[in-house]
Each structure stands twice: as C-alpha cells, then as structure tokens.
N, C-alpha and C positions, 0 to 999 in steps of 0.2 A: 087238329091239335098241333100238328107240325107248323102250320102257318102261324097259329097263335103264338107259339113259342118264339119263332123268328121275329115277329113284330115286337113282342114284349122284350126280347133281349137286345134289340138294336140300340136303345138308349144306353144300356149298360156297356155295350161294346164301344159306343161313341165316347162315353165317359172314360173308359179305360184307355182308349186311344189318345184322348186329349191329355189325360194324366201322364201317359208315357211321353208324349211330345213335350209337355211342360217340364217333365223330369230331365229330358235330354237337354232342353234349353238351359235349365238351371245348372246342370252338370257342366255344360260348355262354358257358361258364365263363371262358374267356380274355377274351372281349369284356367280360363283366361285371367281371372283375378289372381289366382295363385301364381301364374306365370309372371304377371306384372309385379306382384309383391316380391318375387325373387330377383327381379331386375334392379340394378342400381341406377335409378333414374337421376337426372341432374337435379340439383336443389332449385327451389323457386317457390312461386305461389300461383296457384291456378285461379285465384280470385273467386268470384261468385259463381254459382251454378249457371250454366248456359252462356251468360255474357262474359264470364271470366274477368279479364282486366281490359276489356275493349273500351270502356268509358274513359278511364285515365289515359289509355293509349291515344285516344282520339281527341282528348280535351287539353292535353298539356304538350309542351315542346318536346319533340321526339328525343332530342339529346338528353333531356332531363329524365324521361321515362327509362331509356336504356342505361344511362350512366348510374342512376340510383340502384338499379337491379344488379348491374355488373359489380358495383362496389360492394353490395350486400352479399351476393351469391357467388361471384367469380365470373370468369369469361365464358362459362357454359351454364345457362340457367333455363328453367322452364317457366312459361307463363301460359295464359289461355287467351287467344285473340279471335274474335268473330266466330265463337262457337267451337274452336279447335284447340286442343293442347298443342303448344308450340315451344320448341326448343330454340333458343337464340344462341348462335355461335358468334363470339366476339373476336376481334383482332384479325390480322392478315391470314393467320393460319386457318381460322374459321371460314373466312371468305374463300381462300384457296380450296379448302376441302369441299365446300358446297359447289362452287362454280366449275371445278375440274372433274366432278363426278356425276355430271348430268347424264341421265339414262344408264348409269352404272349402279350407283347406290341411291341416288335421289332422282326425282322427276319434278318438273314444274307443277305447281299446285297453288293457284290463287283461290281465295275463298269462293264458294259457290255463289254467294250473294254478289260478289264483285263480277264474276263471270257472266251472271245474268245481264249485267249492264254493258260489259265490254265485249262479250261474244264468245261463246263456248267453241264455235267453229273457226275462230280466228287463230292467228299464229300463237297467241297467248295460251290457247286451250289445246294445242296440238303437241303430241309427243312422238319421239322416235322418228320413224320414216315419214310420217304425216307432217311433222314439224319441218323436216328437211325439204319436202315438196313445196310447202307454202313459202318457205324462206327462199327457195329457188325462184318461185314466181315473183316475189317482191324484189329480188335482186335485179330483175330486168328494168325496174324503174328507180332503183336506189344504188345501183353499182356506179363505179367511176365514170363510165362513158355516159350513162344517163344523166348523172349529176353535171357533167360538163355541158351537156345539151340544155340543162335547165338554167345555166348562168344568165344568158341574155334576158330571159323572161322574168326570172327572179329579181335580177338587178333592176330592171325597169319597174317591176311592181313596187320595190322598196323605194326607189327614187320618186315615183309618182305619189306614194303614200306620204313621204316626207314633205314633198312640195305642197300637198293638199292639207295635211293635218298638222304639220310642224312649222313650215316656213311661213313667215309673216306673223307668227304668233309671238307675243311677248313672253307668255308663260304657257307651259303645257303640263299635263299630268301623264307621266311616262307609262305607268302600268296599263291603263285601259287602251292606250294607243298601241302599245306593243302587242297586247292580246288581239286586237283587231287586225293588225298587220300579219301576225303569224297565222291566224285562221284564214285570212284572205289568200295568203300564199298557198296554204294547203288546199283550199277549195278550188283555187284556180289551176294549180299545177297537177293536182291529183285527179280532179273530177271535172275540170273545165266549167266550173260554176262562176260566172262573172257578174251576174245580176246582184246588185247591192242589197236589194230587199231579201232575196233568197239567202245570200251569205249571212245577213243579220239574223234571219230565222234559224239557220243551221248553227250559227255561233251560240245563240241562246240555248238551243237544245244540247249542244256539247257541254256548255258550262253547267247545265242542270244535271247531266249525266255524271260529270266529274265530281260535283259536290255529293251526289248520291253514292258514288262508288267509295267515297272516303268517310261515309257516315255510318252510324250504327244501323245495321240492316233490319229495321222495323218496317214491315210492309203494311202500314196503316195510313189512312187518309191524312194528308197534311205533313207527313214526315218527308225528310229529304230523300230517303230511299224510294218511297212510293213515287215521288215527283220524278226521280231519275228513271224509274221503270216506265213511266208514262212518256217521258221525253224520248227514251230509246225506241218505243213503238212508233212515235211520230217521225223520228229520224229514219227508221227503216222504211216507212211509208214514202218519204221524200226520195230516199236513195233508190228505192225500187223503181220509181218512175224514171230516174236517171238511167238505170240499167236498161229498162225497156227502150228508151229513146236511143241509147248508144248502140244497142244491138241492131236496131234498125239502120243507124248510120253506118255501122260496120258492114252490114249486108249490101248497102247501096254504094259503098266506097267513099262516103263523105268523111268517115273517120278512119284512121289507121290503127293497126293493132299494137303500136308501141308509143302512142302519143302521150299517154298518161297512165296513172294507176288503174283507172277504170277500164281502159282498153286492154291493158296487160292482164288483168285478172279475168276479163271476159274471154280472152283468146288463149289463155295459158292451157297447155296440155302437158301432163307428166309423161314419163318414158313409156307408159302403157297407153297413152292417148286419152287418159281421163281428164275431164275438165273439173273446175271447182263448182260446187253447188251454189245456187243463188244465196242460200243462207250463209255459206262460207264467204262469199263475196261481201255480203252486208256486214258480217262480223269483222272481216278484215278492214273494211272501210272504217268502222268504228274504232278498231284498234289503231289504225294508222293515224286517224284524227288525233287520238290521245298521244301516240308516240311522238308525233311531230309538234305537239302543242306543249305538253307538260315540261319536257326537258329543255325547251327553248325560251319560253316566256320568262321564267325565273332569272336565268343569268342575264338576259337582255335588259331586264328591269333593274337588277341589282348592280350591274357593273358600273352604272352611272354613279351610284353612291360610293362605291369602293374607289373608283378612280378619282372622284372629287375629293375624297378624304385623304388621298395619297398623291399629291401634286407631282412628285418625281416620276411615278409610274404613269400617271395621266399624260405627262409630257412625252414619254417614250412611245406610248401608243399613238398619240397624235402625230408625232414626227415620223413614225413608220408609215402611217397612212398618207401623210403629205408627200413623202418621198415617192410612193407609188403614183400618186396623183400627178406629181411634177414630171414623171417620166412618160406620161401619156401625151400623145398628140391630140390636137383638138378634135373632139368627136369620137376618139378611140375609147372603146368600152373595156371594162375590167375583164380579165381572163383567168383561166384556171391556174396559170403560172403565177399571177398576182396573188391569188388566194394562198398558194403554197408558200409565198414569200412573207406572209403575215405572221411570222413566227412569234414575235413578242406579243402581238395582239391576242393570239391564241393562248399564250401562256397566261395572260391576264384573265381570259375567260376560264381556263382550267382552274386557276386559283380562286375565282369566284365560285365555281362549282364545288371546290374543296371546302370552302368556308360555309357555303349554303347549298348543300346537295339538293338537286331537284327531285331525286328519289331517295327514300329512306332505306331501301333495300328490296329484297324480294323473297317470296316463300318457295320452299321445295317440300316434297313429301318423301318420307323414307320408304323405299321399295321393300326392304326387309329390315329386321332389327339391325341397328348400326351400333358398333362399338367405337366410341370416340372419347379420348381423354379420360379413360377409366369409367365412363358412364355408358349406359345403353339407351339408345333412342328407339322406342318401339316402332315396329312396322305401322305405317299409316299415319304416324304423327307428322305434324308440320315442323319444318325447320326454317329458320330465318337468318339471313345474313343482313347486316346493316352498316351503312356508311358511317353512322354515328359512333361506331366502335373504333374507328381509325382516324377519320378526317380531322377531328378536333383534339387529338391526343398528343401530348408533349413527346411521348416515346417514339412517335412516328414522324412528327413535323415540329421542328424547332420553332418556338413562339407561334403556336398554331392559331392564336387569336389575331395575328398580324397578317395583312395583305402583302404577300411577297411573290409576285409572278415568277421571279428568278428560280423558284423551286423547280419549275418545269422546263428549265433550260435543257438543250440537247435532247429534245423529244422525251423529256421526263426521265432520263437515265439516272438521275439522282434521287428519284422517288422510289421507295421500296415497293416491290411487287405486291399487289393486292391491298394497297393502302388507300389509293384514290381511284375509285371506280364509278365515275359519274354516269356512265351508260351501261354498267354491268360488265360482264366478261364471259369468255367461253362460248359455248354453243348458243347461249341465250342473250348475247350482247345485243343491245337495241339496234334493229336493222336500219333505223332512220338516223343514227347518230351523226353520220357524215353529212346528211341532208341538213340536220340541225346546225352543225358546225358552219356550213356554208351560209345559212341564213344569218347567223350571228355576225360572222365576219363581214358579209356584204352590208349588213345594217350599220355596223360601226364605220365602215368605209364611207358610205354615203352620208352618214351623220357628220363626220369630220370634213367631208367635202363641202357640206352645206353650212356648217356652223363653226365659228372661230372659237367659241367658248360657251360654257353654260355654268349656271350657279344653282346649287340645290337650296331651295327655300328653307327646308328644315333638315340640317345635317344629322340631327339626333332622332330622326323618325325611326320608330321601332320596326324591326323585321320580324314577321310572325307568319304562321301558316294556319290553315283552318281545316285539318291540321297540317296538310302538305299542299304544295311545296312552300318554302319560305318566300315571302314577298313583302314589299314595303306596305306597311299597314294602312297608309293613307294615299297610296298610289304614286308617291315620289314626284312632287311638284318641282319643276325646274324653270329657271329663267334663261332664255336663249339669246345669244349674241351672234347674228348672222355673219358669214364670211363675205367680204367685199367681192 
C-alpha cells in the first residue's frame, strides 16, 4: 500500500513543483516589469518585435536614421537594433560619457550575430584584464617601433602596386584598386601571404564576412549573413594551415618571433606565462583584417573626390609631397621623419574622415542601471555613440558640409574634444589606427610621386554605403596624367 501511494502521488508532486516554479518565474517577471515601469526610460521607438528598427537602420543613410530620431526625441533616445533595446547618446557629452567609462559603467558589447563573424575571442570580444592582455600582444606589431620597421616593405608594396595597376593606364577605377592594395598590405605584413591566388581567395572571404556582419542576421540559405558564416569557416580553415606552418618554421628557426602579427600572436606570453589559444589567434586574425581594412579603404577612395573638388587644398597636398620628394637624394627611401612632416596631408585625411566617417560608432552594454540626463538606462541594455551626432553638425563644425582641412591645424587643437573620433577613443581606440594612417600617407606620397594630375570622370558621383562605410557608388573612375 505504501509503495502504491508513493507511485500514485509522484505525478501530483511533480505538478505542484512545476506550478511552484512557474509561479516563481511569473513573480520574477512581474517584479522586473514593475521595476522597468517605474524607471524613466529615454523616449523613442522600439519598432517591431525582435527586429526592432534594424531594417531602416541598415537600409538608409546612417546620418538620416540618427538625425531624424534625434530631432524627434532629443539627444538621448531609445531604439532597438539587431534584437537588442539600444539607447543612443548624441553629441560630444554622450561620446565622452561612453568612451571614458569603459569597464566602469559600461563594457564593450557588439551584437552576438556580429561577434560570430568577427570572433568572440578577439580583442573585440575581450573585456577588462583579458582585453589588456590581447592589446599588449598586438602592440608588439602595431607600436611605433614596429611601424617604423614596416615602412620599407609597405612603401615598396605600394609603389609596386601603383606601377603594376595604375601606371601606364589612361583611366582607372579607384575603389577596387584601393581595396586590393589594402588587403595585399595586410596579408603580406601581418601573415606573410605573398601568393596572388591565395590573397585573392582571402580577400573574397573577407569581403563576404564584412557584408554579412552589416546585414540583418538571418541565418537562412542564400542570405548575406549565412554566406558570411560560411566564409568565416573557410577563412579559419586557411588561417589554421598558416598557423601550423608558422609553428614549424618558428621551431626550426626559419621564422622569427617578431617578424609579423602571426609570429607575435604565436609566441606571445602574458605575465603568467600563458599563451593565446588557437581560437584566440584565429579570431584576432579576423579582427585585425577588419580593423586594417574598413578604416583605410574609405578615406583613400574618397580623398580623390574631395581634393579634386577643392583645387586650393589639392595644390597644398601635392606641394607638401613634392617638397619631401625634392629633398630626397636619388634612391633614398621615405622615412618615419618624412611621414611626421606630412602635416597638411594628414589634415586633409582627417577632414575626409570627418565628412565621411568610416565607422558610424560602437556599442556598449550597461553594467548596472545608469542614470544619465534625467533618464535611467537599464542594466544589460545596449548603448550606442555615433559619429553622425557630431561630425556633420553646425554647432560643432562651421560649414560642416564644406571640405576644410585647416580645421585640424595644430594637431586638431581647434576641434572640440569628442566631436571628431574616426578611430574611437579611450581604452577601445582602434589598435591599428596608426598603421592605417601610415598606409594612407604613403599611398598619397607615391601617387603624387608618380602622377602629375588626375581628373575625376564623374564629379557628381554619389557617395553611399551598404550600409557602411560610405564609398563612391560606382568606384570613382579617374583619368591619370603621369609625371615626367
């Protein structure tokens, strides 16, 4: 009888237990809802369930998306992007708040769908001490001394590219050539991949991943996101073979431990003697490909258009480069000191990045409830700063629609803090920004050295992104006049 009663009552007990658990869950949800309802959330629109406002964000010009909502709701507003409620902070005060409170009030938090493509174990996915360790590793191949060592090889790579792809041509399309050059430099200097066929294969995979990372994250056959995931798997397969080969070369002494990014990541040890995992190395490969590519292609393609449309500034850039060339002895190569002297050229690049930001901003996550400007940003919500809330605004830049490199005279001392942030700021500033700067300056130098003049075939060509970064919609076709 006792056994019978126990067997018979077990479903009842299970039912009671499930009911209790369900009750607890409902109670917690009610408490959470009540807590949220008591908070003064920023105004805004969360859009449709699940997808929020992701589609209009990805399908229209970013400056339009942000300016329309800022005008309607004010400098602090809420939206929903890629499945997450997101508070957008506008203006230099919002930029300063987010970028100066890393690991205090906020932490880096890209959408999970994006991290699947770029790499959770990369610098982008690390926080706190783990972020510091990976950044220390990358500094070995991106610090000032390493950059100086790169100059001869990078300069030679650029000059050879111009000789093969530009020189002797009556007309060229700038964008695809610049894309190929930037990727070739990264694959050569970071991974010692010099084979043209393999470079072309890796370049195609990178472009597919980039398109996927900026698309609506629908993991279905035929979507950009699915293609991006498949490309990332193939990229890892190729890079894994490079890792295996380099390990063998390091053991045999054929390769050195500081010759490029690959060797640096393979031989790096933190203060406790721990090395990076293979997945961490793969993810940082992917992240560095993106970091050295995105922020460089756009300004290199767009500065042609802006200089051509502004002859006065075009002449100043060319004269600065010709002066450096004129001071060189025959066969003498460009130096670190020469790069430092390209002050006006760099001002022109900075102004290009102000008018057409290569990044629209970046996401953070609230570590706890945050009180900001009279509103409460709930713990776990995403927060976004965006360059489009400052770069093109009259209150921060006089005549913002005009190309004026002189804004950035005297190392940008006349530009208000946190208004022009082409590479971010604070603990999360792009680790490859000086590498990118060197590429752009060297390219402009060798272009001026090779060509006396150029003509843009369609000065009215539209600048647009798909959705980011902004690029010449038809590739920027130019006519070249070689230097005697």
